[in-house]
C-alpha positions as CSV (number, residue, x, y, z in Angstrom):
1,M,34.2,87.9,152.1
2,K,35.3,88.9,155.6
3,G,38.9,88.0,156.3
4,K,40.0,88.0,152.7
5,L,43.0,90.4,152.2
6,V,42.9,92.6,149.1
7,Y,45.8,94.8,148.0
8,S,45.3,98.0,146.1
9,T,47.4,101.0,145.1
10,K,46.9,104.7,144.9
11,T,45.3,104.3,141.5
12,G,42.8,101.7,142.7
13,D,42.4,97.9,142.6
14,M,44.9,96.7,140.0
15,R,42.8,93.6,139.3
16,R,40.1,95.7,137.8
17,Q,42.2,97.8,135.5
18,P,42.7,96.8,131.9
19,R,46.2,95.5,131.1
20,R,48.3,98.0,129.1
21,P,50.7,96.7,126.5
22,T,54.4,97.2,127.4
23,P,56.0,99.9,125.2
24,R,58.3,98.7,122.5
25,Q,61.9,99.7,123.2
26,K,64.0,100.9,120.3
27,V,66.7,98.3,119.6
28,L,70.0,99.3,118.0
29,P,72.5,97.1,116.3
30,P,75.7,96.6,118.3
31,N,77.9,98.8,116.0
32,Q,75.7,101.8,116.8
33,Q,75.9,101.4,120.6
34,T,78.6,102.9,122.7
35,I,79.0,101.0,126.0
36,K,80.5,102.7,129.0
37,L,82.6,100.3,131.0
38,M,83.7,101.1,134.5
39,R,84.8,99.7,137.8
40,D,82.6,100.7,140.8
41,R,82.6,100.0,144.5
42,K,80.1,102.6,145.8
43,K,77.3,101.3,148.1
44,R,78.7,97.7,147.9
45,G,80.6,97.4,151.1
46,G,84.0,97.9,149.3
47,K,83.4,95.1,146.9
48,V,84.5,95.8,143.3
49,V,82.0,95.5,140.5
50,T,82.5,95.9,136.7
51,V,79.6,97.9,135.3
52,A,78.7,98.1,131.6
53,S,76.0,100.6,130.8
54,G,74.3,102.1,127.8
55,F,72.8,99.0,126.2
56,T,69.7,99.3,124.1
57,L,68.7,95.6,123.6
58,R,65.6,93.5,124.1
59,S,65.5,92.2,127.7
60,E,66.1,88.6,126.5
61,D,69.2,89.6,124.5
62,L,70.5,91.6,127.5
63,T,70.0,88.5,129.8
64,D,71.8,86.3,127.3
65,L,74.7,88.7,126.9
66,A,75.0,89.0,130.7
67,K,75.0,85.2,131.0
68,S,77.8,84.9,128.5
69,L,79.9,87.6,130.2
70,K,79.4,86.0,133.6
71,T,80.6,82.7,132.2
72,L,83.6,84.3,130.5
73,C,84.6,85.9,133.8
74,G,83.7,83.0,136.1
75,A,81.7,85.4,138.3
76,G,78.2,86.3,139.3
77,G,76.3,89.4,138.2
78,T,73.0,90.9,137.3
79,T,71.2,93.1,134.8
80,K,69.4,96.3,135.7
81,T,67.4,99.1,134.0
82,D,68.0,102.5,135.4
83,E,68.2,106.2,134.3
84,N,71.4,105.3,132.3
85,G,69.6,102.7,130.3
86,Q,70.2,99.0,130.6
87,V,73.1,97.9,132.8
88,I,75.1,94.7,133.3
89,E,77.0,94.3,136.6
90,I,79.7,91.6,136.9
91,Q,81.2,90.9,140.3
92,G,84.9,91.7,140.5
93,D,87.3,93.7,138.3
94,H,87.0,92.2,134.8
95,R,87.0,95.3,132.7
96,D,89.6,94.0,130.2
97,K,87.9,90.7,129.6
98,V,84.5,92.3,129.3
99,G,85.8,95.0,127.0
100,E,87.5,92.5,124.7
101,K,84.3,90.4,124.5
102,L,82.0,93.4,123.8
103,T,84.4,94.7,121.1
104,S,84.5,91.3,119.4
105,L,80.6,91.3,119.4
106,G,80.7,94.7,117.6
107,F,80.0,97.1,120.4
108,K,82.0,100.3,120.8
109,V,83.5,100.3,124.3
110,K,84.7,103.4,126.3
111,F,86.5,102.8,129.5
112,A,85.4,105.2,132.3
113,G,86.6,105.9,135.8
114,G,89.8,104.8,137.5
């Protein structure tokens, strides 16, 4: 076994630990979710990004929603999970389009920031 590289972590060899099931996330219907919609340019080299945060959806549903919003805006974007919950980022200033689309899907939308 000499020369074979094995990776481990602080908790030990991850290959030998039993797999834990992922915790189920509570999913709310759209009419019970309030989405915070803002324009941001911090830590992005001055580029403007539309950020929609506060989603509580399954990861597949969040990905599908992000795809439809990116198609609507004709822009790129991504999904993230952070301390504010699930977040969709769309490149460019598209707050009005994204707000209208989310409202038509049943979400409550609050515009934040300048």
